[in-house]
C-alpha positions in Angstrom: 172.2 97.8 -0.6 170.4 97.2 2.5 170.1 101.0 2.9 168.9 101.9 -0.6 165.8 99.3 0.1 165.2 100.8 3.1 165.1 104.1 1.8 163.1 103.2 -1.3 160.5 100.8 0.4 159.9 104.2 3.1 159.1 106.7 0.3 156.6 103.5 -1.1 155.0 103.7 2.3 155.0 107.4 2.3 153.7 107.9 -1.2 150.9 105.7 -0.7 149.9 106.3 2.6 145.8 104.8 2.3 147.2 101.6 0.8 150.4 100.8 3.3 147.9 101.9 6.4 145.8 99.2 5.1 147.9 97.0 4.6 149.8 97.1 8.0 146.8 97.6 10.4 145.5 94.2 7.9 148.9 92.6 8.8 148.6 94.0 12.6 145.2 92.7 13.0 146.0 89.3 12.0 149.3 88.8 13.9 147.8 89.6 17.3 145.4 87.1 16.8 147.6 84.6 16.1 149.8 85.7 19.0 146.9 85.5 21.5 145.8 82.3 20.1 149.3 80.7 20.3 149.4 82.0 23.5 146.6 80.1 24.5 147.6 77.0 23.0 150.9 77.2 24.3 149.8 77.6 27.5 147.5 74.4 27.1 150.3 72.3 25.8 152.3 73.1 28.8 150.0 71.2 30.9 152.3 68.9 33.0 155.5 69.6 31.7 157.3 70.9 34.3 157.3 67.7 37.0 160.4 66.2 37.4 160.5 62.8 36.1 157.4 63.7 34.2 158.3 60.9 31.4 158.4 58.2 34.3 154.6 59.5 35.4 151.3 57.5 34.6 148.2 57.8 36.0 146.4 54.5 36.2 142.2 54.2 35.2 139.6 52.1 34.9 137.5 50.8 32.2 133.7 49.5 34.0 132.0 46.6 31.9 128.4 45.9 32.4 126.3 44.0 30.6 127.8 45.3 27.7 128.0 48.8 28.7 131.5 50.4 29.0 132.7 53.2 31.3 136.1 54.8 31.2 136.8 57.1 34.0 140.8 58.1 35.7 138.7 56.4 39.4 140.5 53.8 41.3 140.2 51.6 44.4 142.6 53.3 47.6 144.4 49.8 47.9 145.2 49.3 44.2 148.5 51.4 44.8 149.6 49.2 47.3 148.9 46.0 45.4 150.2 47.1 41.9 153.6 48.0 44.0 153.7 44.9 45.7 153.1 43.2 42.1 155.4 45.1 39.6 159.2 45.8 40.5 159.0 48.4 37.9 156.8 51.0 39.8 159.3 52.4 41.7 156.9 54.6 43.7 153.2 55.4 43.9 151.0 58.7 45.3 147.6 59.2 45.4 145.0 61.8 46.5 141.4 62.5 46.0 139.6 65.7 45.8 136.8 66.8 48.4 133.9 65.8 46.0 131.3 66.6 48.8 133.0 70.0 49.0 132.5 72.7 46.2 133.4 74.3 49.4 135.6 73.4 52.2 135.2 75.5 55.5 138.3 77.1 56.7 138.9 78.9 60.1 142.1 79.9 61.4 142.0 81.5 65.2 144.6 84.6 65.4 145.3 87.1 68.5 142.4 89.3 68.4 140.7 88.1 65.1 139.2 84.9 63.0 139.5 84.8 59.6 136.6 82.3 58.2 135.7 81.8 55.0 135.3 78.9 52.5 137.5 77.7 50.1 137.5 75.8 46.7 139.8 73.0 45.0 141.2 71.1 48.1 142.5 67.2 48.2 143.7 64.3 50.0 146.6 63.5 49.2 150.2 60.7 50.5 153.0 62.5 51.9 154.8 61.0 48.3 152.6 63.1 46.2 155.2 66.4 46.2 157.6 64.1 45.0 156.1 63.6 42.1 154.2 67.1 40.9 156.5 70.0 41.2 155.6 73.0 43.5 157.7 76.3 44.0 157.7 75.6 48.2 157.7 79.4 49.3 157.6 77.7 53.3 158.0 74.1 54.3 159.7 71.3 52.8 157.2 69.1 50.1 159.1 66.2 50.5 158.1 65.6 53.9 155.0 68.1 54.2 152.3 65.4 54.7 153.9 63.0 56.2 152.8 63.8 59.7 149.0 62.7 59.9 146.2 66.3 60.3 149.3 67.6 57.9 147.9 70.8 55.6 150.0 72.5 52.9 148.4 75.5 51.4 148.3 77.9 48.5 150.5 81.4 48.9 146.9 82.8 48.4 145.0 80.9 50.8 148.3 81.7 53.5 147.6 85.4 53.2 143.7 85.3 53.5 144.4 83.3 56.5 147.3 84.9 58.2 148.0 88.0 56.1 151.5 88.8 55.5 152.6 86.8 59.3 154.5 83.1 58.4 151.9 79.9 58.3 154.2 76.9 58.8 153.3 75.4 61.8 150.0 77.7 62.5 146.8 75.7 63.2 143.8 76.0 61.0 140.1 74.1 61.5 139.0 72.4 58.4 135.6 71.0 58.0 134.4 69.0 55.1 131.6 66.6 54.2 134.5 64.3 52.8 136.9 64.1 55.4 134.9 65.3 58.3 136.6 67.8 61.0 139.8 68.2 62.1 142.5 70.7 63.4 145.6 70.5 60.9 149.1 71.9 61.2 150.1 74.2 58.1 153.3 71.9 57.2 154.0 73.8 53.7 153.3 77.3 51.2 153.9 76.7 47.7 154.2 80.0 45.8 150.9 81.1 43.0 152.5 84.1 41.5 154.2 83.6 38.2 157.7 81.6 38.0 159.0 78.7 36.1 157.2 76.0 38.3 154.1 77.7 39.6 153.8 79.8 36.0 153.3 76.4 34.3 149.7 74.9 34.4 148.6 71.4 35.9 145.5 68.8 35.6 145.8 68.8 39.3 144.8 72.3 40.2 145.0 72.4 43.8 144.8 75.1 46.7 145.6 73.2 49.6 146.1 69.3 50.4 145.5 67.3 53.4 146.8 64.8 54.3 145.3 61.1 54.5 146.1 60.3 58.2 143.9 61.9 60.9 141.5 62.9 58.8 137.5 61.1 58.7 138.1 59.4 55.3 140.9 57.4 56.8 138.7 55.6 58.9 136.9 54.7 56.0 140.4 54.0 54.4 141.4 51.8 56.9 138.0 49.6 56.8 138.5 48.4 53.5 140.1 46.0 51.4 138.9 45.1 48.0 140.2 46.2 45.0 136.9 46.6 43.0 134.5 49.1 44.6 135.6 52.4 46.1 136.5 53.8 43.0 137.0 57.2 44.2 140.6 57.9 44.5 143.2 58.5 41.1 146.6 56.7 41.2 149.3 57.6 40.2 152.6 55.5 39.4 156.6 56.5 38.8 158.6 53.9 37.1 161.7 52.9 37.5 164.1 54.4 34.4 164.2 52.4 31.4 161.0 51.0 31.7 158.4 50.0 29.3 155.0 51.3 30.2 153.1 49.9 27.2 154.4 46.4 28.5 153.5 47.0 32.4 150.4 47.7 31.1 149.7 44.5 28.6 150.4 43.1 32.6 147.3 44.5 34.0 144.9 41.7 32.4 146.8 38.9 34.7 146.6 41.7 37.3 142.9 41.5 37.4 142.5 38.1 37.3 144.5 36.7 40.0 143.1 39.9 42.7 139.9 41.0 41.7 138.0 38.3 39.4 136.4 36.3 42.3 134.9 39.8 43.3 134.2 40.9 40.5 132.0 37.8 39.3 129.8 37.9 42.0 129.6 42.0 41.6 128.1 40.3 38.3 130.5 43.4 36.4 134.0 43.4 34.9 137.0 45.8 34.8 140.1 46.9 32.9 143.1 49.0 34.2 145.0 51.1 32.0 147.8 53.4 32.0 148.0 57.6 30.7 151.3 59.2 31.0 150.4 62.6 32.9 151.6 65.1 30.1 148.5 63.2 28.0 146.2 63.6 30.8 145.0 67.3 29.8 144.5 67.1 26.2 144.8 63.2 24.8 141.9 61.6 27.3 138.7 61.5 27.0 137.7 60.3 30.6 134.5 60.5 31.9 136.0 61.4 35.7 139.2 63.0 36.3 141.0 65.2 38.4 139.9 68.2 36.6 137.7 68.4 34.0 139.7 67.3 30.4 141.0 70.0 27.9 139.7 69.2 24.5 142.1 69.2 21.3 139.3 69.3 18.8 138.6 73.6 20.4 142.9 73.8 20.6 142.1 72.2 16.4 139.6 75.6 15.7 141.0 78.0 17.7 144.8 77.4 15.7 142.8 77.3 12.5 141.1 80.4 13.1 144.9 82.3 14.1 145.8 80.8 10.6 143.0 81.4 8.9 143.4 85.4 9.9 146.8 85.6 8.9 146.0 84.4 5.7 143.5 86.6 5.1 145.7 90.0 6.0 148.3 88.4 3.4 145.5 87.9 1.2 145.3 91.5 1.9 148.7 92.4 1.1 149.0 90.0 -2.7 145.6 91.6 -3.7 146.5 95.3 -2.7 150.5 95.0 -3.7 149.3 93.5 -7.4 146.3 95.7 -7.7 148.7 98.5 -7.8 151.2 96.9 -10.3 149.9 99.7 -12.8 151.9 102.5 -10.6 154.8 100.0 -10.2 154.9 98.7 -14.0 156.5 102.4 -15.3 158.9 102.4 -12.1 160.0 98.3 -13.2 160.1 99.2 -16.4 162.9 102.3 -15.7 165.0 100.4 -13.7 165.4 97.3 -15.9 166.1 99.4 -18.5 168.9 100.9 -16.9 170.6 97.7 -15.7 168.9 96.6 -12.7 168.6 93.0 -12.4 165.2 90.5 -11.4 166.6 89.0 -8.3 167.4 92.4 -7.6 163.7 93.9 -7.6 163.1 90.5 -5.9 164.6 91.4 -2.6 163.5 95.5 -3.2 159.6 94.3 -3.0 160.4 91.9 -0.3 162.1 94.4 1.2 159.2 96.5 1.5 156.9 93.7 2.2 159.5 92.8 5.0 158.8 96.4 6.5 155.4 96.5 6.3 155.2 93.2 8.4 158.1 94.6 11.1 155.9 97.5 11.8 152.8 95.4 11.8 154.6 92.8 14.2 155.2 96.2 16.4 151.8 97.2 16.5 150.5 93.3 17.3 152.7 93.4 20.3 151.2 96.5 21.3 147.6 95.1 20.8 148.7 91.8 22.6 150.0 93.7 25.6 146.9 95.9 25.7 144.6 93.1 24.8 145.9 90.4 27.2 143.5 91.3 30.1 140.7 90.7 28.0 141.8 88.1 26.2 142.0 86.8 29.2 139.0 87.7 30.9 137.2 86.0 28.2 139.2 82.9 27.6 139.2 82.2 31.3 142.9 81.7 31.4 145.6 83.4 33.0 148.8 83.8 30.8 151.8 83.6 33.2 155.2 83.1 31.6 158.8 83.2 33.1 161.1 86.0 31.0 162.4 82.6 29.6 159.3 81.6 28.1 158.3 85.6 27.0 161.8 86.5 25.4 160.9 82.6 23.5 157.6 83.4 22.5 158.5 86.9 21.6 161.3 85.5 19.0 158.9 83.0 17.8 156.3 85.4 17.2 158.8 88.0 15.2 160.2 85.1 13.3 156.3 84.4 12.0 155.8 88.1 11.4 159.2 87.7 8.8 157.3 84.6 7.7 154.1 86.5 7.2 155.9 89.2 5.4 157.6 86.7 3.0 154.7 85.2 1.9 152.5 88.0 1.9 155.1 89.3 -0.3 156.2 86.4 -2.3 153.9 86.8 -4.8 153.7 90.7 -5.6 157.7 90.4 -5.5 158.2 88.1 -8.2 155.3 88.7 -10.1 156.2 92.6 -10.4 159.5 91.8 -11.3 159.0 89.9 -13.9 157.6 92.9 -15.9 159.2 93.2 -19.8 160.1 96.4 -19.6 159.4 97.5 -23.0 155.6 96.2 -22.6 154.8 98.4 -19.4 156.9 101.2 -21.1 154.1 101.2 -23.9 151.7 100.6 -21.4 151.1 97.0 -21.7 151.1 94.1 -18.5 150.9 96.3 -15.3 148.4 98.5 -16.4 145.0 98.8 -14.9 145.8 96.4 -12.0 147.6 94.1 -14.3 147.7 91.0 -16.5 144.2 88.8 -16.6 146.5 86.1 -14.7 147.1 88.7 -11.6 143.2 89.6 -11.7 141.9 86.1 -12.0 144.7 85.6 -9.3 142.9 88.9 -7.1 139.6 87.2 -7.2 140.6 83.8 -6.0 142.2 85.3 -3.3 139.1 87.5 -2.5 137.2 84.3 -2.9 139.2 82.2 -0.6 139.5 84.9 2.6 135.5 85.5 2.0 134.9 81.5 1.9 137.1 81.5 5.3 135.2 84.6 6.9 131.8 83.3 6.0 132.6 79.5 7.7 133.5 81.6 10.8 130.5 83.4 10.7 128.1 80.1 10.9 130.5 77.9 13.4 129.5 81.3 15.1 125.9 81.2 14.6 125.6 77.3 15.4 127.9 77.7 18.5 125.7 80.3 19.7 122.4 78.2 18.6 123.9 75.7 21.0 125.2 77.5 24.0 121.0 79.4 23.9 120.0 75.9 23.9 122.3 74.5 26.7 120.7 77.8 28.8 117.4 77.1 27.8 116.4 73.7 27.9 113.9 71.6 29.5 115.9 69.9 32.7 113.0 68.4 33.8 113.7 70.1 37.3 113.3 73.9 38.2 116.2 75.6 38.2 115.1 79.5 37.9 114.7 80.8 41.8 116.7 78.5 43.6 119.2 79.1 46.1 121.7 76.4 46.8 123.6 76.9 50.3 126.7 74.9 51.5 126.3 73.2 54.7 129.7 72.6 56.0 130.1 72.4 59.5 128.5 70.4 62.2 126.8 73.4 63.2 125.4 74.1 59.8 124.0 70.7 59.8 122.9 69.8 63.2 120.8 73.6 63.0 119.3 72.9 59.4 115.6 72.3 60.5 115.8 75.2 62.5 116.8 77.2 59.5 114.4 75.4 57.3 112.0 76.8 59.7 112.8 80.3 59.9 113.5 80.3 56.2 109.6 78.7 55.6 108.3 81.7 57.7 109.6 84.3 55.0 107.1 85.6 53.2 109.7 85.2 49.9 110.3 81.8 50.3 108.0 79.2 48.5 110.2 75.8 49.9 112.5 74.7 51.3 114.6 71.0 50.9 117.8 69.2 51.3 120.2 66.9 49.9 123.4 65.3 49.8 124.2 66.6 45.9 122.2 68.6 43.5 121.9 68.7 39.7 125.5 69.3 37.8 127.8 68.8 40.4 129.6 65.3 40.5 128.1 62.5 42.8 130.2 60.5 43.4 127.7 57.8 45.2 126.1 54.7 43.1 125.0 51.6 43.6 124.6 48.0 41.8 120.5 47.6 41.5 118.8 45.3 39.4 115.1 44.4 39.6 112.8 41.9 41.8 113.1 38.7 40.0 116.3 39.4 38.3 120.0 37.6 38.6 122.2 39.6 40.2 124.7 39.9 37.2 122.0 41.9 35.4 122.7 44.6 37.9 122.7 48.1 36.8 125.0 51.2 37.8 122.7 53.8 39.4 123.3 57.3 40.5 122.1 57.8 44.4 121.2 61.1 46.2 120.5 61.1 49.6 117.1 63.9 50.2 114.3 65.0 52.9 111.0 64.5 52.2 110.7 68.0 51.1 113.6 68.2 48.2 111.8 66.7 45.3 108.5 68.6 45.9 111.4 72.0 45.8 113.1 71.0 42.5 109.7 70.6 40.9 110.7 67.1 40.0 107.7 65.4 38.4 106.2 62.0 39.9 105.0 59.6 37.2 103.7 57.0 38.9 103.2 56.3 42.5 104.5 59.1 45.1 107.1 61.0 46.7 108.8 60.8 49.8 106.6 61.6 52.8 107.2 61.9 56.7 103.6 60.3 56.8 105.1 57.1 55.6 107.9 55.5 57.9 108.9 53.1 55.5 110.0 55.2 53.5 113.1 56.2 55.6 114.0 52.7 56.2 113.7 51.2 52.3 111.8 53.1 50.3 113.4 54.3 47.1 112.3 57.0 44.3 113.9 55.8 40.8 113.4 57.9 37.3 111.9 56.7 34.1 115.6 55.2 33.2 115.9 53.4 35.9 112.4 51.8 35.9 113.5 50.7 32.6 117.0 49.5 32.9 115.3 47.2 36.0 112.8 45.6 33.4 109.8 46.9 34.6 107.6 47.2 31.6 106.1 50.8 32.8 106.3 53.2 35.4 103.4 51.9 36.7 104.2 48.5 36.7 107.4 49.3 38.9 105.4 50.9 42.4 105.5 48.5 44.9 108.4 46.6 43.3 111.8 45.5 45.0 115.2 47.1 43.9 117.9 44.9 44.9 121.2 46.1 45.5 124.7 44.6 46.8 125.1 46.8 50.0 126.2 44.8 53.1 127.2 41.1 53.1 123.6 40.1 52.5 122.5 43.1 50.0 119.4 45.2 50.3 115.7 45.0 49.1 114.3 48.5 48.5 110.5 49.1 47.8 109.7 51.8 45.2 107.5 54.0 46.4 107.2 56.4 43.2 109.3 57.1 39.8 109.7 60.0 38.7 110.2 61.7 35.0 114.3 61.5 33.8 115.5 64.9 34.6 119.3 66.6 33.7 121.3 65.5 36.8 124.5 66.1 34.5 125.0 68.7 32.1 123.7 68.0 28.5 127.2 66.7 27.3 126.0 63.2 28.9 122.6 61.3 28.5 120.2 60.6 31.1 121.0 57.0 33.2 119.4 55.4 35.9 119.3 57.5 39.3 117.6 56.8 41.9 116.9 59.0 45.5 116.7 57.6 49.5 115.2 59.5 52.2 117.9 60.4 54.6 116.4 60.5 58.5 120.1 61.3 59.8 119.7 64.8 58.5 123.3 64.8 57.5 122.8 67.0 54.6 125.4 68.5 51.9 123.1 71.2 50.7 120.1 73.4 51.9 117.8 74.5 48.4 115.5 77.2 48.6 112.6 77.9 46.3 112.1 81.4 46.0 108.6 83.0 45.1 108.6 85.2 41.7 110.1 88.6 42.3 113.3 90.4 43.0 115.6 88.1 44.9 117.6 90.8 47.2 115.1 91.1 50.4 114.8 87.0 50.0 118.6 86.7 50.6 118.7 89.6 53.1 115.8 87.4 55.1 118.3 83.9 54.3 121.6 85.9 55.4 119.8 87.1 58.7 118.2 83.6 59.7 121.7 82.1 59.0 124.1 84.5 60.7 121.2 84.1 63.8 121.7 79.9 63.7 125.8 80.4 62.5 127.1 82.9 63.4 130.8 82.2 63.7 130.4 81.1 59.7 130.1 82.9 56.8 126.7 82.6 54.6 127.8 82.0 51.1 125.3 81.3 48.4 124.7 80.1 44.8 121.5 80.2 42.6 121.2 76.9 40.7 121.2 77.9 37.1 124.2 79.6 37.3 125.6 76.2 39.1 124.1 73.9 36.2 125.8 76.7 33.3 128.9 76.1 35.1 129.5 73.0 33.1 129.4 74.7 29.6 132.2 76.9 30.6 134.7 76.0 28.2 132.3 76.1 25.8 131.1 79.8 26.5 134.8 80.4 26.1 134.8 79.0 23.0 131.7 81.0 21.8 132.8 84.2 22.8 136.6 83.7 21.0 135.2 82.4 18.1 132.9 85.6 17.6 135.5 87.9 18.6 138.1 86.5 16.0 135.1 86.2 13.3 135.0 89.9 13.9 138.0 91.0 13.5 138.4 88.6 10.7 135.9 89.9 8.7 137.1 93.2 9.5 140.3 92.0 8.1 138.3 90.9 4.8 136.4 94.4 4.5 139.7 96.0 4.6 140.8 94.5 2.0 137.9 94.7 0.1 137.3 98.4 0.3 141.6 99.3 -0.8 140.4 96.6 -4.0 137.0 98.8 -4.5 139.1 101.9 -4.2 141.6 100.9 -6.6 138.9 100.1 -8.8 137.6 103.0 -9.0 140.8 104.8 -9.0 141.3 103.1 -12.5 137.6 103.5 -13.6 137.8 107.5 -13.1 137.1 107.9 -17.0 135.3 105.2 -17.9 132.8 106.3 -15.2 132.6 110.1 -16.2 132.2 108.9 -20.5 129.1 106.7 -18.6 127.7 109.8 -16.5 127.5 112.3 -19.8 126.0 109.1 -21.7 123.4 108.9 -19.0 124.3 106.7 -16.6 122.7 107.1 -13.0 123.9 107.4 -9.8 122.3 103.6 -9.2 123.8 102.5 -12.5 127.1 103.2 -11.8 127.0 101.7 -7.7 125.8 98.7 -9.2 128.1 99.1 -12.1 131.5 98.8 -9.3 129.9 96.3 -7.0 128.4 93.5 -8.7 131.7 91.9 -9.6 132.5 91.9 -6.0 129.9 90.9 -4.9 129.7 87.4 -7.1 132.9 86.4 -5.3 131.1 87.1 -2.5 128.5 84.3 -3.2 130.8 81.9 -4.7 132.2 82.2 -1.1 129.3 81.4 0.9 128.7 78.3 -1.7 132.0 77.2 -0.6 131.8 77.7 3.2 128.6 76.4 3.2 129.2 72.5 3.5 132.4 73.0 4.8 131.1 75.2 7.9 128.3 72.3 8.3 130.5 69.3 8.5 132.7 71.1 10.9 129.8 71.8 13.5 128.1 68.5 12.9 131.3 67.0 14.2 131.4 69.8 16.8 128.0 69.1 18.3 128.2 64.9 18.2 130.0 66.1 21.9 127.0 66.5 23.3 124.1 64.1 24.1 121.6 66.7 23.4 121.9 69.0 20.4 120.8 71.6 18.3 120.2 70.5 14.4 122.3 72.9 11.3 119.1 74.2 9.7 119.6 75.5 6.3 118.4 79.1 7.4 121.9 79.3 9.4 123.6 79.2 6.0 120.8 81.5 4.5 121.9 84.2 7.3 125.6 83.7 7.0 125.3 84.5 3.4 122.4 87.5 3.6 125.3 88.8 6.4 128.3 88.6 4.3 127.3 89.9 1.0 125.5 92.9 3.5 128.5 93.7 4.6 130.5 93.3 1.2 128.2 95.7 0.2 128.4 98.5 2.6 132.1 98.2 2.5 131.9 98.7 -1.1 129.4 101.2 -1.4 131.2 104.1 0.2 133.7 104.3 -2.9 130.9 103.2 -5.5 128.6 106.1 -4.3 131.8 108.4 -3.9 132.7 107.9 -7.7 128.9 107.6 -9.0 128.4 111.3 -7.2 131.8 112.5 -8.7 131.6 115.1 -11.6 132.1 113.6 -14.9 133.4 117.4 -16.0 136.2 117.0 -13.6 137.0 113.8 -13.8 137.3 113.8 -17.6 139.3 117.2 -17.3 142.0 115.5 -14.7 141.9 112.2 -17.4 
C-alpha cells in the first residue's frame, strides 16, 4: 500500500511540475525560516542551563528607593555575600564578580623569548575563588576549583591564551595586566578554558568572560579591605548557592528583616531605602528587566516577535499548499470519481492525498536543511549570534525539525485530503462540484486564506517600516553633544596616562585636529560613579542620585556640550580644580533651583567623606544623552580632575577624510607609547553599539518579511496561473466580442486585489498595536503615523499586481482563435 501511494504521489508531482515546484519551494522557504529562527530561540533559551546545581543558584539584586523613585539593579556591595551567608544557614556558598567597568579594553602583555605579545582585550572580570564551582567552564589547562585561590591569578580563554602564547602551554606563564579598575600587576596563569564547540562552552551564559582575575593581589582589593558598609559601593554581582531543598522564595521573604538589622541606620542617615531580592540564575538572561547587570539582558519580546515570524512564514507556506491543492480540485475530481466507482474507500483516498502532502513536505525538508546549512553563516552574521551545538543537540534539533516538517505536511495536506476525498462520484463524473476550482465553500476558503496570508505579510511590512524609522531616529537624534568626527582613545597603562599631556600637545599641533579632551567616561558606556547630592538649604534626606564624570578643562568644549548658564571649566579659575561642579539642566531642577541661572554660584552638597562636601555650581549645561535613548535623561554632573589619571582621550577631528588624521594620531602615540598598541574608536559608532539588539531585530525582520512576501507571491502566482487556465475559453470569447487587453487584465486582477486590500485593512490595526508596544521600551521614540499604513498598503497592492500581471498579460495577449480551438 505504501509503495502504491508513493508511486501515485511521484506521478502527480511529475505531471504538475509548476504547481509542485511552487509548493515545494514555498514549504522549503517557510521551513528554513522556521528552522533558523528556532535555532536562535533555542540558543536564547539555553542561557545558563549547563551549570552544575543551576536550580540552586541565585543572583542577589537591589531595589534602590529615594524620594519615591525606584531603581532596580543587580549591583550589590562587596560585603553583602559574607553577611548573608553568616546570617542564613540555608546558603551553602557564595561568590562575587565585578566586570572591569572602567575598561572597555584592558591591556594584556606577555613577554616571550624573542618577542612580546601585547594587545587590548574586552570582557574581563574579577572573581572570587569559588566562582568556577558555581559556573561551568571546560578547562583544558589547570583546575577550575583552585584556579583563583592564590593572589594575582588569572584564568584565560583558549582564544586569549593562543594570542598571548601561540600554541605553547599557558599554565604558570606570567601575564602583565594594566587596568583602570584594578591597577597594574603581574598575574600567573592558573587555568585556560575552552571556547570551541563543546557541551559546556557551546551553551551561552550571561557571564561572557574572556579572562578572570583574582580579587586578591589587585588594586581593587585594597579598596575592598577598607570598606565595611552594606549600603554604598554597589558595584559587585553576588551569587548564592542554596542548600538542597531550600525554598528561595522563603529565603527572599527574610531579606527585609536583614535590611532592617544591618542597614537601617546607615540608610536613614543617607536619606534612602533599599530592598534585596533573588533571581534564579537561569532566569537572568530573559526574565529580568534590570538597569544594570553583568551583561545586557535578552528580550522575551524579541523572541515572541521572531517566534511569531517563524510561525507566520510556515503558516503562509501551508496556506499556499492548501490553496493550490484545492484550486486543482477540478483536475483531480475525475480521478476521485473513477477511483470511488472502482471501490476505493474514503479513508484510502485520504491516506493517498496525505501521502502526497507528506512527500512534498519531505522533499521541502531536505531542501530546507540544505538552505539552513548554506544560510547559517549569513544568519549568524546578521543575528550577531554564534550557533554552536554539540552533536547530541544537533541530532535532537534535526529530529525536531523533521517532526515539524511532518506536522507541516499533515496540516497543509489535511484540508485538501478531506476535501478532495469527499467528492461524490456521480456529481464529479457529470461535471459537478470539483470543476473550475471547486465548490463555493472551497473558493470562499481559498479567498479567506489569501486574505490571512497577506494580512500577516502586510503586518510584517508595517513592522519593518516602523522599526526602520526608529533605528534611523536613534542614529540621527540630537544627543546634545557632537558625536561625529570624535575619536576615542583608551588610556590604559600608567605610561599612557602619564604621557597624555604630551600626546595632547602633539595632536593639537596637527592641522587635522580641532581640539583634545579627556575624561573618566564618555557618553554611551557604563558609568559606575555617582553620588547623593542635595541643594543648598535642603535636607540631606532630599538628596538625589547624580551620575559623575571627571574631566579635564577641554573635555566639554571638545564634546560641544553647550552651557545654558554660567561657564565651563577653565584653568584660569583655580577653584574649579577643588570645589567646582558643572551640572545639567535636569540636575539643577532636581536640586530645587527654579532655573539654570538661579543655580549658578549656589552649593551642591554631597555625602562624600565623614563631613560631606560642598561644591560650587559654576555652570549648567544643556541636557544631553549620556546614556542611550532607551533611558530618560537624569541628573548628571562634571568634576574637574586635576590629577590627570584619565581613562579616555577624545580627539575632535576637523571635517574631511580622517585617514591622514588617524595616521598623525598613530605616529604621535607610537612616539610616546612605543610598547603599546594604538587602538581607537569613533564616538558615533561606539554610541550606536547600544542599539545592536534593535539593529539585529530590524535586519532579521526585514529579511524574513521579504521571504514571507515571496512565499505569498508564489501562492498568488500559482492561483493566478490556475485562474487563467480555467478561464481560457471565457477570455477568448470576451476578446472576440471586443474586450481589450486592459479589460482582460483588470478582469483577472481585480478579485485578487480586493483580497489584498482587505488584508491591508485587517493588518493595519494589528501591526499598529504591536509596534506601539515595542516602541514603549524607548524613552525617546518615533510615532506610528498614518502614512506607514498607506505605504505598506501601496507596496502590498503593487507587489500583488506585479505577481498577477505576468499571467494576466499572457492571457490578455493570447490569440482568441487558438484558445477557442483548443477548447
